[in-house]
PALUM-317027 format. One record per residue: x, y, z of N, C-alpha, C, O in turn; residue in one letter. Coordinates in pm, whole numbers. Layout:
BEGIN
n_u:X, n_v:Y, n_w:Z, ca_u:X, ca_v:Y, ca_w:Z, c_u:X, c_v:Y, c_w:Z, o_u:X, o_v:Y, o_w:Z, marlum:A
...
//
This chain:
BEGIN
n_u:-3867, n_v:7526, n_w:11302, ca_u:-3982, ca_v:7606, ca_w:11340, c_u:-3972, c_v:7746, c_w:11281, o_u:-4073, o_v:7802, o_w:11237, marlum:X
n_u:-3854, n_v:7802, n_w:11280, ca_u:-3835, ca_v:7936, ca_w:11227, c_u:-3782, c_v:7936, c_w:11083, o_u:-3770, o_v:8042, o_w:11022, marlum:X
n_u:-3751, n_v:7818, n_w:11030, ca_u:-3701, ca_v:7810, ca_w:10893, c_u:-3559, c_v:7858, c_w:10878, o_u:-3522, o_v:7912, o_w:10773, marlum:X
n_u:-3479, n_v:7839, n_w:10980, ca_u:-3339, ca_v:7882, ca_w:10974, c_u:-3249, c_v:7762, c_w:10946, o_u:-3289, o_v:7647, o_w:10962, marlum:X
n_u:-3127, n_v:7791, n_w:10906, ca_u:-3028, ca_v:7688, ca_w:10876, c_u:-2928, c_v:7685, c_w:10991, o_u:-2897, o_v:7788, o_w:11051, marlum:X
n_u:-2876, n_v:7566, n_w:11023, ca_u:-2777, ca_v:7557, ca_w:11131, c_u:-2665, c_v:7461, c_w:11091, o_u:-2687, o_v:7363, o_w:11020, marlum:X
n_u:-2546, n_v:7494, n_w:11138, ca_u:-2427, ca_v:7412, ca_w:11115, c_u:-2342, c_v:7414, c_w:11240, o_u:-2341, o_v:7511, o_w:11316, marlum:X
n_u:-2269, n_v:7305, n_w:11262, ca_u:-2175, ca_v:7298, ca_w:11374, c_u:-2042, c_v:7354, c_w:11325, o_u:-1997, o_v:7322, o_w:11215, marlum:X
n_u:-1979, n_v:7439, n_w:11409, ca_u:-1851, ca_v:7497, ca_w:11368, c_u:-1740, c_v:7392, c_w:11368, o_u:-1762, o_v:7279, o_w:11411, marlum:X
n_u:-1622, n_v:7429, n_w:11322, ca_u:-1512, ca_v:7335, ca_w:11306, c_u:-1465, c_v:7274, c_w:11436, o_u:-1414, o_v:7162, o_w:11437, marlum:X
n_u:-1480, n_v:7346, n_w:11547, ca_u:-1436, ca_v:7293, ca_w:11676, c_u:-1535, c_v:7192, c_w:11731, o_u:-1501, o_v:7113, o_w:11819, marlum:X
n_u:-1658, n_v:7195, n_w:11682, ca_u:-1761, ca_v:7104, ca_w:11730, c_u:-1825, c_v:7149, c_w:11859, o_u:-1899, o_v:7074, o_w:11922, marlum:X
n_u:-1795, n_v:7273, n_w:11900, ca_u:-1847, ca_v:7323, ca_w:12028, c_u:-1957, c_v:7428, c_w:12012, o_u:-2019, o_v:7466, o_w:12111, marlum:X
n_u:-1980, n_v:7475, n_w:11892, ca_u:-2079, ca_v:7581, ca_w:11870, c_u:-2167, c_v:7548, c_w:11750, o_u:-2128, o_v:7474, o_w:11660, marlum:X
n_u:-2286, n_v:7605, n_w:11752, ca_u:-2377, ca_v:7592, ca_w:11639, c_u:-2394, c_v:7729, c_w:11577, o_u:-2417, o_v:7828, o_w:11647, marlum:X
n_u:-2381, n_v:7736, n_w:11446, ca_u:-2396, ca_v:7862, ca_w:11374, c_u:-2533, c_v:7862, c_w:11307, o_u:-2566, o_v:7770, o_w:11233, marlum:X
n_u:-2611, n_v:7966, n_w:11335, ca_u:-2747, ca_v:7978, ca_w:11282, c_u:-2747, c_v:8084, c_w:11173, o_u:-2691, o_v:8192, o_w:11191, marlum:X
n_u:-2810, n_v:8054, n_w:11058, ca_u:-2817, ca_v:8148, ca_w:10947, c_u:-2961, c_v:8163, c_w:10900, o_u:-3039, o_v:8068, o_w:10903, marlum:X
n_u:-2994, n_v:8285, n_w:10857, ca_u:-3124, ca_v:8307, ca_w:10795, c_u:-3123, c_v:8243, c_w:10656, o_u:-3019, o_v:8237, o_w:10591, marlum:X
n_u:-3239, n_v:8198, n_w:10613, ca_u:-3253, ca_v:8143, ca_w:10477, c_u:-3372, c_v:8212, c_w:10411, o_u:-3436, o_v:8298, o_w:10471, marlum:X
n_u:-3401, n_v:8174, n_w:10289, ca_u:-3519, ca_v:8230, ca_w:10222, c_u:-3647, c_v:8182, c_w:10288, o_u:-3753, o_v:8242, o_w:10269, marlum:X
n_u:-3639, n_v:8075, n_w:10367, ca_u:-3757, ca_v:8022, ca_w:10436, c_u:-3771, c_v:8075, c_w:10578, o_u:-3867, o_v:8040, o_w:10647, marlum:X
n_u:-3677, n_v:8158, n_w:10624, ca_u:-3683, ca_v:8211, ca_w:10760, c_u:-3806, c_v:8298, c_w:10775, o_u:-3836, o_v:8382, o_w:10690, marlum:X
n_u:-3878, n_v:8277, n_w:10887, ca_u:-4001, ca_v:8352, ca_w:10909, c_u:-4029, c_v:8361, c_w:11058, o_u:-3973, o_v:8287, o_w:11138, marlum:X
n_u:-4116, n_v:8452, n_w:11093, ca_u:-4169, ca_v:8457, ca_w:11229, c_u:-4305, c_v:8389, c_w:11222, o_u:-4396, o_v:8440, o_w:11156, marlum:X
n_u:-4321, n_v:8276, n_w:11289, ca_u:-4445, ca_v:8199, ca_w:11282, c_u:-4564, c_v:8276, c_w:11340, o_u:-4547, o_v:8367, o_w:11421, marlum:X
n_u:-4684, n_v:8236, n_w:11297, ca_u:-4805, ca_v:8300, ca_w:11348, c_u:-4825, c_v:8268, c_w:11496, o_u:-4863, o_v:8354, o_w:11575, marlum:X
n_u:-4798, n_v:8141, n_w:11533, ca_u:-4810, ca_v:8103, ca_w:11674, c_u:-4677, c_v:8128, c_w:11743, o_u:-4571, o_v:8104, o_w:11686, marlum:X
n_u:-4685, n_v:8177, n_w:11866, ca_u:-4563, ca_v:8197, ca_w:11943, c_u:-4510, c_v:8061, c_w:11988, o_u:-4587, o_v:7969, o_w:12015, marlum:X
n_u:-4380, n_v:8050, n_w:11995, ca_u:-4318, ca_v:7924, ca_w:12037, c_u:-4364, c_v:7887, c_w:12177, o_u:-4385, o_v:7769, o_w:12207, marlum:X
n_u:-4380, n_v:7985, n_w:12264, ca_u:-4421, ca_v:7960, ca_w:12401, c_u:-4560, c_v:7898, c_w:12411, o_u:-4592, o_v:7835, o_w:12511, marlum:X
n_u:-4642, n_v:7913, n_w:12309, ca_u:-4776, ca_v:7853, ca_w:12309, c_u:-4769, c_v:7701, c_w:12297, o_u:-4865, o_v:7632, o_w:12331, marlum:X
n_u:-4658, n_v:7648, n_w:12250, ca_u:-4641, ca_v:7504, ca_w:12235, c_u:-4593, c_v:7438, c_w:12364, o_u:-4592, o_v:7316, o_w:12375, marlum:X
n_u:-4553, n_v:7520, n_w:12462, ca_u:-4500, ca_v:7466, ca_w:12587, c_u:-4611, c_v:7455, c_w:12689, o_u:-4708, o_v:7532, o_w:12688, marlum:X
n_u:-4597, n_v:7357, n_w:12779, ca_u:-4692, ca_v:7342, ca_w:12888, c_u:-4680, c_v:7460, c_w:12983, o_u:-4572, o_v:7514, o_w:13004, marlum:X
n_u:-4792, n_v:7498, n_w:13039, ca_u:-4790, ca_v:7602, ca_w:13141, c_u:-4772, c_v:7535, c_w:13276, o_u:-4869, o_v:7490, o_w:13338, marlum:X
n_u:-4648, n_v:7527, n_w:13321, ca_u:-4618, ca_v:7458, ca_w:13446, c_u:-4646, c_v:7546, c_w:13567, o_u:-4650, o_v:7497, o_w:13680, marlum:X
n_u:-4666, n_v:7674, n_w:13545, ca_u:-4693, ca_v:7763, ca_w:13656, c_u:-4828, c_v:7730, c_w:13719, o_u:-4844, o_v:7733, o_w:13841, marlum:X
n_u:-4926, n_v:7699, n_w:13635, ca_u:-5059, ca_v:7668, ca_w:13685, c_u:-5066, c_v:7532, c_w:13751, o_u:-5146, o_v:7510, o_w:13842, marlum:X
n_u:-4982, n_v:7440, n_w:13706, ca_u:-4981, ca_v:7306, ca_w:13763, c_u:-4894, c_v:7304, c_w:13887, o_u:-4797, o_v:7379, o_w:13899, marlum:X
n_u:-4929, n_v:7218, n_w:13978, ca_u:-4846, ca_v:7204, ca_w:14097, c_u:-4724, c_v:7122, c_w:14058, o_u:-4734, o_v:7004, o_w:14026, marlum:X
n_u:-4609, n_v:7186, n_w:14061, ca_u:-4489, ca_v:7115, ca_w:14018, c_u:-4445, c_v:7016, c_w:14125, o_u:-4451, o_v:7045, o_w:14245, marlum:X
n_u:-4401, n_v:6900, n_w:14079, ca_u:-4355, ca_v:6797, ca_w:14171, c_u:-4211, c_v:6825, c_w:14208, o_u:-4128, o_v:6854, o_w:14122, marlum:X
n_u:-4182, n_v:6815, n_w:14337, ca_u:-4044, ca_v:6831, ca_w:14380, c_u:-3975, c_v:6697, c_w:14367, o_u:-4031, o_v:6593, o_w:14402, marlum:X
n_u:-3855, n_v:6700, n_w:14318, ca_u:-3777, ca_v:6577, ca_w:14300, c_u:-3658, c_v:6581, c_w:14392, o_u:-3593, o_v:6684, o_w:14408, marlum:X
n_u:-3630, n_v:6468, n_w:14450, ca_u:-3518, ca_v:6457, ca_w:14542, c_u:-3427, c_v:6343, c_w:14497, o_u:-3474, o_v:6242, o_w:14444, marlum:X
n_u:-3300, n_v:6360, n_w:14518, ca_u:-3206, ca_v:6252, ca_w:14496, c_u:-3179, c_v:6190, c_w:14632, o_u:-3130, o_v:6256, o_w:14723, marlum:X
n_u:-3213, n_v:6064, n_w:14645, ca_u:-3195, ca_v:5995, ca_w:14772, c_u:-3062, c_v:5922, c_w:14772, o_u:-3027, o_v:5857, o_w:14674, marlum:X
n_u:-2990, n_v:5934, n_w:14879, ca_u:-2859, ca_v:5870, ca_w:14890, c_u:-2869, c_v:5755, c_w:14989, o_u:-2919, o_v:5771, o_w:15100, marlum:X
n_u:-2821, n_v:5639, n_w:14948, ca_u:-2818, ca_v:5524, ca_w:15038, c_u:-2707, c_v:5543, c_w:15139, o_u:-2602, o_v:5598, o_w:15108, marlum:X
n_u:-2731, n_v:5498, n_w:15261, ca_u:-2619, ca_v:5501, ca_w:15355, c_u:-2534, c_v:5376, c_w:15329, o_u:-2584, o_v:5276, o_w:15278, marlum:X
n_u:-2409, n_v:5383, n_w:15362, ca_u:-2314, ca_v:5277, ca_w:15329, c_u:-2351, c_v:5143, c_w:15390, o_u:-2320, o_v:5039, o_w:15332, marlum:X
n_u:-2416, n_v:5143, n_w:15505, ca_u:-2447, ca_v:5016, ca_w:15570, c_u:-2549, c_v:4936, c_w:15488, o_u:-2543, o_v:4813, o_w:15486, marlum:X
n_u:-2642, n_v:5004, n_w:15421, ca_u:-2740, ca_v:4930, ca_w:15342, c_u:-2676, c_v:4867, c_w:15219, o_u:-2719, o_v:4761, o_w:15174, marlum:X
n_u:-2574, n_v:4931, n_w:15164, ca_u:-2505, ca_v:4876, ca_w:15048, c_u:-2427, c_v:4751, c_w:15089, o_u:-2427, o_v:4651, o_w:15018, marlum:X
n_u:-2361, n_v:4758, n_w:15205, ca_u:-2285, ca_v:4642, ca_w:15254, c_u:-2378, c_v:4523, c_w:15276, o_u:-2342, o_v:4410, o_w:15242, marlum:X
n_u:-2495, n_v:4547, n_w:15331, ca_u:-2590, ca_v:4436, ca_w:15356, c_u:-2634, c_v:4374, c_w:15225, o_u:-2644, o_v:4252, o_w:15215, marlum:X
n_u:-2661, n_v:4457, n_w:15121, ca_u:-2702, ca_v:4403, ca_w:14992, c_u:-2591, c_v:4320, c_w:14929, o_u:-2618, o_v:4215, o_w:14872, marlum:X
n_u:-2467, n_v:4366, n_w:14941, ca_u:-2354, ca_v:4291, ca_w:14884, c_u:-2341, c_v:4155, c_w:14952, o_u:-2313, o_v:4055, o_w:14885, marlum:X
n_u:-2360, n_v:4150, n_w:15082, ca_u:-2348, ca_v:4024, ca_w:15157, c_u:-2460, c_v:3928, c_w:15116, o_u:-2437, o_v:3807, o_w:15105, marlum:X
n_u:-2579, n_v:3981, n_w:15093, ca_u:-2691, ca_v:3895, ca_w:15055, c_u:-2672, c_v:3838, c_w:14916, o_u:-2705, o_v:3722, o_w:14891, marlum:X
n_u:-2620, n_v:3919, n_w:14824, ca_u:-2599, ca_v:3872, ca_w:14688, c_u:-2490, c_v:3766, c_w:14683, o_u:-2501, o_v:3668, o_w:14609, marlum:X
n_u:-2385, n_v:3783, n_w:14763, ca_u:-2274, ca_v:3690, ca_w:14763, c_u:-2308, c_v:3555, c_w:14821, o_u:-2244, o_v:3455, o_w:14787, marlum:X
n_u:-2407, n_v:3549, n_w:14910, ca_u:-2436, ca_v:3421, ca_w:14975, c_u:-2533, c_v:3335, c_w:14897, o_u:-2566, o_v:3224, o_w:14940, marlum:X
//
């Protein structure tokens, strides 16, 4: 998007970014490509945990 070059360093834990002859500041802002989630009602997500008794019942049903 910005015309920059990137390489992974020798440790494999970092990315090194370099300017190139194609590096530029685009006419459109990067943020214009993202959804505006502030205006939308965001959905709340929950992680549901099974209680141990329901797992035991499923195991018994599968085994029989």
